[in-house]
LUMSEKOL-104254 format. One record per residue (C-alpha): residue number from 1; chain; x negated, y, z negated. Coordinates in steps of 0.2 Angstrom, whole numbers, plus 5000, padded with zeros to 4 digits. Last residue first. Example, Ala and Ser with C-alpha at 12.3 -4.5 7.8 and 13.67 -1.06 7.14 Angstrom:
<pts>
(pt 2; 'A'; (4932; 4995; 4964)) (pt 1; 'A'; (4938; 4978; 4961)) 
</pts>
This chain:
<pts>
(pt 342; 'A'; (5027; 4849; 4933)) (pt 341; 'A'; (5011; 4854; 4942)) (pt 340; 'A'; (4999; 4845; 4930)) (pt 339; 'A'; (5010; 4829; 4930)) (pt 338; 'A'; (5010; 4829; 4949)) (pt 337; 'A'; (4992; 4831; 4950)) (pt 336; 'A'; (4988; 4817; 4938)) (pt 335; 'A'; (5000; 4805; 4946)) (pt 334; 'A'; (4993; 4808; 4963)) (pt 333; 'A'; (4975; 4804; 4956)) (pt 332; 'A'; (4982; 4788; 4948)) (pt 331; 'A'; (4991; 4783; 4964)) (pt 330; 'A'; (4976; 4786; 4975)) (pt 329; 'A'; (4965; 4776; 4963)) (pt 328; 'A'; (4977; 4761; 4963)) (pt 327; 'A'; (4975; 4761; 4982)) (pt 326; 'A'; (4956; 4761; 4980)) (pt 325; 'A'; (4957; 4746; 4968)) (pt 324; 'A'; (4965; 4736; 4982)) (pt 323; 'A'; (4949; 4736; 4992)) (pt 322; 'A'; (4946; 4717; 4991)) (pt 321; 'A'; (4957; 4712; 5006)) (pt 320; 'A'; (4957; 4725; 5020)) (pt 319; 'A'; (4973; 4735; 5022)) (pt 318; 'A'; (4964; 4752; 5023)) (pt 317; 'A'; (4945; 4749; 5025)) (pt 316; 'A'; (4942; 4762; 5039)) (pt 315; 'A'; (4924; 4761; 5043)) (pt 314; 'A'; (4911; 4775; 5040)) (pt 313; 'A'; (4904; 4781; 5057)) (pt 312; 'A'; (4891; 4793; 5050)) (pt 311; 'A'; (4894; 4808; 5061)) (pt 310; 'A'; (4913; 4806; 5057)) (pt 309; 'A'; (4908; 4811; 5038)) (pt 308; 'A'; (4903; 4829; 5042)) (pt 307; 'A'; (4915; 4839; 5051)) (pt 306; 'A'; (4933; 4832; 5049)) (pt 305; 'A'; (4933; 4822; 5034)) (pt 304; 'A'; (4920; 4833; 5025)) (pt 303; 'A'; (4931; 4848; 5029)) (pt 302; 'A'; (4946; 4839; 5022)) (pt 301; 'A'; (4936; 4835; 5006)) (pt 300; 'A'; (4931; 4854; 5004)) (pt 299; 'A'; (4949; 4859; 5006)) (pt 298; 'A'; (4955; 4846; 4994)) (pt 297; 'A'; (4941; 4850; 4982)) (pt 296; 'A'; (4947; 4868; 4982)) (pt 295; 'A'; (4964; 4864; 4978)) (pt 294; 'A'; (4959; 4853; 4963)) (pt 293; 'A'; (4946; 4866; 4957)) (pt 292; 'A'; (4929; 4869; 4964)) (pt 291; 'A'; (4914; 4869; 4952)) (pt 290; 'A'; (4900; 4880; 4949)) (pt 289; 'A'; (4907; 4897; 4946)) (pt 288; 'A'; (4922; 4890; 4936)) (pt 287; 'A'; (4938; 4881; 4941)) (pt 286; 'A'; (4936; 4888; 4959)) (pt 285; 'A'; (4949; 4888; 4973)) (pt 284; 'A'; (4960; 4903; 4969)) (pt 283; 'A'; (4952; 4920; 4970)) (pt 282; 'A'; (4936; 4914; 4979)) (pt 281; 'A'; (4947; 4906; 4993)) (pt 280; 'A'; (4936; 4893; 5002)) (pt 279; 'A'; (4942; 4890; 5020)) (pt 278; 'A'; (4929; 4877; 5024)) (pt 277; 'A'; (4924; 4888; 5039)) (pt 276; 'A'; (4923; 4903; 5028)) (pt 275; 'A'; (4912; 4895; 5014)) (pt 274; 'A'; (4901; 4886; 5027)) (pt 273; 'A'; (4884; 4893; 5022)) (pt 272; 'A'; (4887; 4886; 5004)) (pt 271; 'A'; (4888; 4870; 5013)) (pt 270; 'A'; (4869; 4868; 5014)) (pt 269; 'A'; (4868; 4852; 5024)) (pt 268; 'A'; (4853; 4841; 5026)) (pt 267; 'A'; (4851; 4825; 5037)) (pt 266; 'A'; (4835; 4815; 5037)) (pt 265; 'A'; (4819; 4815; 5047)) (pt 264; 'A'; (4807; 4814; 5033)) (pt 263; 'A'; (4799; 4830; 5036)) (pt 262; 'A'; (4815; 4838; 5041)) (pt 261; 'A'; (4822; 4833; 5024)) (pt 260; 'A'; (4807; 4841; 5016)) (pt 259; 'A'; (4809; 4857; 5025)) (pt 258; 'A'; (4828; 4858; 5020)) (pt 257; 'A'; (4822; 4856; 5002)) (pt 256; 'A'; (4811; 4872; 5004)) (pt 255; 'A'; (4826; 4881; 5010)) (pt 254; 'A'; (4837; 4874; 4996)) (pt 253; 'A'; (4824; 4882; 4984)) (pt 252; 'A'; (4826; 4899; 4993)) (pt 251; 'A'; (4845; 4897; 4992)) (pt 250; 'A'; (4844; 4894; 4973)) (pt 249; 'A'; (4835; 4910; 4970)) (pt 248; 'A'; (4847; 4920; 4982)) (pt 247; 'A'; (4862; 4915; 4972)) (pt 246; 'A'; (4876; 4902; 4974)) (pt 245; 'A'; (4894; 4903; 4968)) (pt 244; 'A'; (4898; 4885; 4973)) (pt 243; 'A'; (4900; 4874; 4989)) (pt 242; 'A'; (4892; 4857; 4989)) (pt 241; 'A'; (4873; 4857; 4994)) (pt 240; 'A'; (4869; 4841; 5004)) (pt 239; 'A'; (4855; 4828; 5007)) (pt 238; 'A'; (4860; 4813; 5017)) (pt 237; 'A'; (4852; 4796; 5013)) (pt 236; 'A'; (4855; 4781; 5025)) (pt 235; 'A'; (4851; 4766; 5015)) (pt 234; 'A'; (4838; 4753; 5023)) (pt 233; 'A'; (4831; 4749; 5006)) (pt 232; 'A'; (4814; 4756; 5010)) (pt 231; 'A'; (4822; 4772; 5017)) (pt 230; 'A'; (4832; 4774; 5001)) (pt 229; 'A'; (4816; 4772; 4991)) (pt 228; 'A'; (4807; 4785; 5001)) (pt 227; 'A'; (4821; 4798; 4999)) (pt 226; 'A'; (4821; 4795; 4980)) (pt 225; 'A'; (4803; 4795; 4978)) (pt 224; 'A'; (4802; 4811; 4988)) (pt 223; 'A'; (4815; 4819; 4977)) (pt 222; 'A'; (4806; 4812; 4962)) (pt 221; 'A'; (4789; 4821; 4967)) (pt 220; 'A'; (4798; 4837; 4972)) (pt 219; 'A'; (4807; 4838; 4955)) (pt 218; 'A'; (4792; 4834; 4945)) (pt 217; 'A'; (4782; 4848; 4954)) (pt 216; 'A'; (4796; 4861; 4951)) (pt 215; 'A'; (4800; 4866; 4969)) (pt 214; 'A'; (4790; 4878; 4979)) (pt 213; 'A'; (4799; 4893; 4987)) (pt 212; 'A'; (4806; 4894; 5005)) (pt 211; 'A'; (4810; 4911; 5012)) (pt 210; 'A'; (4829; 4913; 5011)) (pt 209; 'A'; (4830; 4932; 5008)) (pt 208; 'A'; (4849; 4934; 5005)) (pt 207; 'A'; (4860; 4944; 5016)) (pt 206; 'A'; (4869; 4929; 5023)) (pt 205; 'A'; (4873; 4923; 5006)) (pt 204; 'A'; (4883; 4938; 5001)) (pt 203; 'A'; (4891; 4928; 4986)) (pt 202; 'A'; (4910; 4928; 4984)) (pt 201; 'A'; (4915; 4934; 4967)) (pt 200; 'A'; (4924; 4921; 4957)) (pt 199; 'A'; (4942; 4919; 4951)) (pt 198; 'A'; (4945; 4906; 4938)) (pt 197; 'A'; (4958; 4893; 4941)) (pt 196; 'A'; (4963; 4877; 4931)) (pt 195; 'A'; (4966; 4860; 4938)) (pt 194; 'A'; (4950; 4852; 4938)) (pt 193; 'A'; (4948; 4835; 4947)) (pt 192; 'A'; (4938; 4820; 4941)) (pt 191; 'A'; (4933; 4809; 4955)) (pt 190; 'A'; (4922; 4795; 4949)) (pt 189; 'A'; (4931; 4781; 4958)) (pt 188; 'A'; (4941; 4774; 4944)) (pt 187; 'A'; (4950; 4759; 4950)) (pt 186; 'A'; (4938; 4747; 4943)) (pt 185; 'A'; (4936; 4758; 4927)) (pt 184; 'A'; (4954; 4755; 4921)) (pt 183; 'A'; (4956; 4737; 4925)) (pt 182; 'A'; (4939; 4733; 4917)) (pt 181; 'A'; (4942; 4744; 4902)) (pt 180; 'A'; (4959; 4738; 4897)) (pt 179; 'A'; (4956; 4723; 4885)) (pt 178; 'A'; (4943; 4730; 4872)) (pt 177; 'A'; (4946; 4748; 4878)) (pt 176; 'A'; (4963; 4748; 4870)) (pt 175; 'A'; (4953; 4750; 4853)) (pt 174; 'A'; (4947; 4767; 4859)) (pt 173; 'A'; (4964; 4772; 4865)) (pt 172; 'A'; (4972; 4767; 4848)) (pt 171; 'A'; (4961; 4779; 4838)) (pt 170; 'A'; (4943; 4781; 4832)) (pt 169; 'A'; (4938; 4798; 4825)) (pt 168; 'A'; (4933; 4792; 4807)) (pt 167; 'A'; (4921; 4779; 4814)) (pt 166; 'A'; (4912; 4790; 4827)) (pt 165; 'A'; (4896; 4792; 4817)) (pt 164; 'A'; (4888; 4776; 4825)) (pt 163; 'A'; (4890; 4782; 4842)) (pt 162; 'A'; (4874; 4791; 4846)) (pt 161; 'A'; (4861; 4781; 4838)) (pt 160; 'A'; (4871; 4765; 4842)) (pt 159; 'A'; (4867; 4769; 4860)) (pt 158; 'A'; (4849; 4763; 4857)) (pt 157; 'A'; (4843; 4775; 4863)) (pt 156; 'A'; (4848; 4793; 4866)) (pt 155; 'A'; (4842; 4804; 4851)) (pt 154; 'A'; (4828; 4791; 4848)) (pt 153; 'A'; (4821; 4795; 4865)) (pt 152; 'A'; (4817; 4813; 4859)) (pt 151; 'A'; (4800; 4811; 4851)) (pt 150; 'A'; (4793; 4803; 4867)) (pt 149; 'A'; (4798; 4817; 4878)) (pt 148; 'A'; (4813; 4812; 4888)) (pt 147; 'A'; (4818; 4810; 4906)) (pt 146; 'A'; (4803; 4799; 4912)) (pt 145; 'A'; (4802; 4788; 4897)) (pt 144; 'A'; (4821; 4786; 4897)) (pt 143; 'A'; (4822; 4782; 4916)) (pt 142; 'A'; (4808; 4769; 4914)) (pt 141; 'A'; (4818; 4761; 4899)) (pt 140; 'A'; (4834; 4762; 4910)) (pt 139; 'A'; (4825; 4754; 4924)) (pt 138; 'A'; (4819; 4739; 4913)) (pt 137; 'A'; (4837; 4736; 4909)) (pt 136; 'A'; (4851; 4742; 4897)) (pt 135; 'A'; (4866; 4748; 4905)) (pt 134; 'A'; (4869; 4766; 4910)) (pt 133; 'A'; (4884; 4774; 4903)) (pt 132; 'A'; (4875; 4782; 4889)) (pt 131; 'A'; (4860; 4789; 4899)) (pt 130; 'A'; (4867; 4802; 4912)) (pt 129; 'A'; (4880; 4810; 4901)) (pt 128; 'A'; (4868; 4811; 4886)) (pt 127; 'A'; (4857; 4822; 4897)) (pt 126; 'A'; (4870; 4835; 4897)) (pt 125; 'A'; (4857; 4849; 4892)) (pt 124; 'A'; (4841; 4839; 4889)) (pt 123; 'A'; (4831; 4845; 4903)) (pt 122; 'A'; (4812; 4840; 4902)) (pt 121; 'A'; (4801; 4845; 4916)) (pt 120; 'A'; (4808; 4863; 4916)) (pt 119; 'A'; (4818; 4874; 4928)) (pt 118; 'A'; (4833; 4864; 4932)) (pt 117; 'A'; (4846; 4874; 4942)) (pt 116; 'A'; (4839; 4872; 4959)) (pt 115; 'A'; (4835; 4854; 4958)) (pt 114; 'A'; (4852; 4851; 4949)) (pt 113; 'A'; (4862; 4858; 4964)) (pt 112; 'A'; (4855; 4846; 4977)) (pt 111; 'A'; (4869; 4833; 4979)) (pt 110; 'A'; (4864; 4817; 4987)) (pt 109; 'A'; (4876; 4808; 5000)) (pt 108; 'A'; (4872; 4789; 5001)) (pt 107; 'A'; (4877; 4780; 5017)) (pt 106; 'A'; (4880; 4762; 5022)) (pt 105; 'A'; (4882; 4757; 5004)) (pt 104; 'A'; (4875; 4741; 4997)) (pt 103; 'A'; (4882; 4740; 4980)) (pt 102; 'A'; (4878; 4731; 4964)) (pt 101; 'A'; (4859; 4731; 4962)) (pt 100; 'A'; (4858; 4746; 4974)) (pt 99; 'A'; (4867; 4757; 4961)) (pt 98; 'A'; (4853; 4754; 4948)) (pt 97; 'A'; (4839; 4760; 4960)) (pt 96; 'A'; (4849; 4775; 4965)) (pt 95; 'A'; (4853; 4779; 4947)) (pt 94; 'A'; (4834; 4778; 4944)) (pt 93; 'A'; (4830; 4791; 4957)) (pt 92; 'A'; (4845; 4801; 4951)) (pt 91; 'A'; (4836; 4802; 4934)) (pt 90; 'A'; (4821; 4810; 4941)) (pt 89; 'A'; (4833; 4821; 4951)) (pt 88; 'A'; (4840; 4829; 4935)) (pt 87; 'A'; (4858; 4826; 4933)) (pt 86; 'A'; (4867; 4842; 4929)) (pt 85; 'A'; (4883; 4833; 4924)) (pt 84; 'A'; (4883; 4815; 4931)) (pt 83; 'A'; (4886; 4807; 4947)) (pt 82; 'A'; (4891; 4790; 4955)) (pt 81; 'A'; (4906; 4797; 4965)) (pt 80; 'A'; (4913; 4782; 4975)) (pt 79; 'A'; (4919; 4779; 4992)) (pt 78; 'A'; (4929; 4767; 5002)) (pt 77; 'A'; (4934; 4777; 5017)) (pt 76; 'A'; (4951; 4773; 5023)) (pt 75; 'A'; (4953; 4790; 5032)) (pt 74; 'A'; (4967; 4800; 5025)) (pt 73; 'A'; (4972; 4790; 5009)) (pt 72; 'A'; (4954; 4784; 5006)) (pt 71; 'A'; (4945; 4801; 5008)) (pt 70; 'A'; (4960; 4809; 4998)) (pt 69; 'A'; (4957; 4797; 4983)) (pt 68; 'A'; (4938; 4801; 4984)) (pt 67; 'A'; (4941; 4819; 4982)) (pt 66; 'A'; (4923; 4826; 4982)) (pt 65; 'A'; (4922; 4842; 4972)) (pt 64; 'A'; (4923; 4837; 4954)) (pt 63; 'A'; (4913; 4820; 4956)) (pt 62; 'A'; (4900; 4828; 4967)) (pt 61; 'A'; (4898; 4845; 4959)) (pt 60; 'A'; (4895; 4835; 4943)) (pt 59; 'A'; (4877; 4832; 4948)) (pt 58; 'A'; (4869; 4819; 4960)) (pt 57; 'A'; (4877; 4805; 4969)) (pt 56; 'A'; (4891; 4803; 4982)) (pt 55; 'A'; (4892; 4785; 4988)) (pt 54; 'A'; (4899; 4780; 5005)) (pt 53; 'A'; (4903; 4762; 5010)) (pt 52; 'A'; (4908; 4756; 4993)) (pt 51; 'A'; (4913; 4737; 4994)) (pt 50; 'A'; (4897; 4728; 4988)) (pt 49; 'A'; (4904; 4722; 4972)) (pt 48; 'A'; (4921; 4728; 4967)) (pt 47; 'A'; (4918; 4742; 4955)) (pt 46; 'A'; (4916; 4737; 4937)) (pt 45; 'A'; (4898; 4741; 4935)) (pt 44; 'A'; (4900; 4758; 4944)) (pt 43; 'A'; (4913; 4762; 4931)) (pt 42; 'A'; (4901; 4764; 4917)) (pt 41; 'A'; (4891; 4777; 4926)) (pt 40; 'A'; (4906; 4787; 4931)) (pt 39; 'A'; (4913; 4786; 4913)) (pt 38; 'A'; (4897; 4793; 4906)) (pt 37; 'A'; (4896; 4807; 4919)) (pt 36; 'A'; (4907; 4822; 4914)) (pt 35; 'A'; (4923; 4811; 4913)) (pt 34; 'A'; (4917; 4807; 4895)) (pt 33; 'A'; (4918; 4792; 4884)) (pt 32; 'A'; (4906; 4788; 4869)) (pt 31; 'A'; (4905; 4770; 4865)) (pt 30; 'A'; (4915; 4765; 4849)) (pt 29; 'A'; (4927; 4752; 4856)) (pt 28; 'A'; (4917; 4745; 4871)) (pt 27; 'A'; (4901; 4747; 4862)) (pt 26; 'A'; (4908; 4738; 4846)) (pt 25; 'A'; (4914; 4724; 4857)) (pt 24; 'A'; (4897; 4722; 4865)) (pt 23; 'A'; (4889; 4723; 4848)) (pt 22; 'A'; (4900; 4709; 4841)) (pt 21; 'A'; (4897; 4698; 4857)) (pt 20; 'A'; (4878; 4700; 4854)) (pt 19; 'A'; (4880; 4696; 4836)) (pt 18; 'A'; (4890; 4681; 4839)) (pt 17; 'A'; (4878; 4674; 4852)) (pt 16; 'A'; (4864; 4677; 4840)) (pt 15; 'A'; (4873; 4668; 4826)) (pt 14; 'A'; (4877; 4654; 4838)) (pt 13; 'A'; (4859; 4652; 4843)) (pt 12; 'A'; (4853; 4652; 4825)) (pt 11; 'A'; (4866; 4639; 4820)) (pt 10; 'A'; (4861; 4628; 4834)) (pt 9; 'A'; (4843; 4630; 4829)) (pt 8; 'A'; (4847; 4626; 4811)) (pt 7; 'A'; (4857; 4610; 4816)) (pt 6; 'A'; (4842; 4604; 4827)) (pt 5; 'A'; (4831; 4607; 4812)) (pt 4; 'A'; (4842; 4597; 4801)) (pt 3; 'A'; (4844; 4583; 4814)) (pt 2; 'A'; (4826; 4579; 4815)) (pt 1; 'A'; (4815; 4585; 4830)) 
</pts>
């Protein structure tokens, strides 16, 4: 090969590298940010590798209701909420596959709310939250093909299709992501507390007809795939329903899921059945019908600490090297609470 061809090839390689770096920088600055799932998905890639012992997956019920800072401060449990708003179970399956490339959790707790609330094979409400923070990979392509009808994929991929119109709204915080993203996201454990209060009516759950009803076929298929993949990977999967203002229709779906859990020999908890034991106050502990507020999440997390998590013998990592980002996480959540209550 003569020197001119070598020079041309070098220039081509440098141009490709420059373009790649430019696109990565553009993604950091212009990428959509959201505490409803995008930030949770992005943060997983910045978490200390193989340090999370407990991961909470599924819908926003997890990252709104499970106080990961409290779990660390009280029990030293290194946990992370890898969840997104109304995440379909067929998306959760790919999230689990992605998680296990970066973390080897002892136990994964899977929230079931979306299986009850999603009634169609394609669910686009909040889907952006599940897609935009997920890095490009063969699993992302498979996830898109599963979650979207062919004509809809262009609405979510490539990511430039979503953020190209943000030029006029960029501010200093966006450009700060070029240098601060790693530090910020590595200590963000997914938990996003709500501080408002909206009174709710307590469901008469013990009066419901809870005879099981069939799941959406696609939901049952991917629930089984998720369970089986976890078992193949040696991960203890626990199915749970976090407290919300439930209804009879949802509880009948959960009854079916409990049968599936029994079939696979895995644990299942419907914590709507434990409102009183948890101490949920329907006048003061909800942000909306579906999510607990900060006070409610603290009550729920205390219940997890005392009644559920001890069954899984999760280690106390306080003081161990490599877990410093959880200490920073506690400081940030405490600061957010203090600023709200001032």
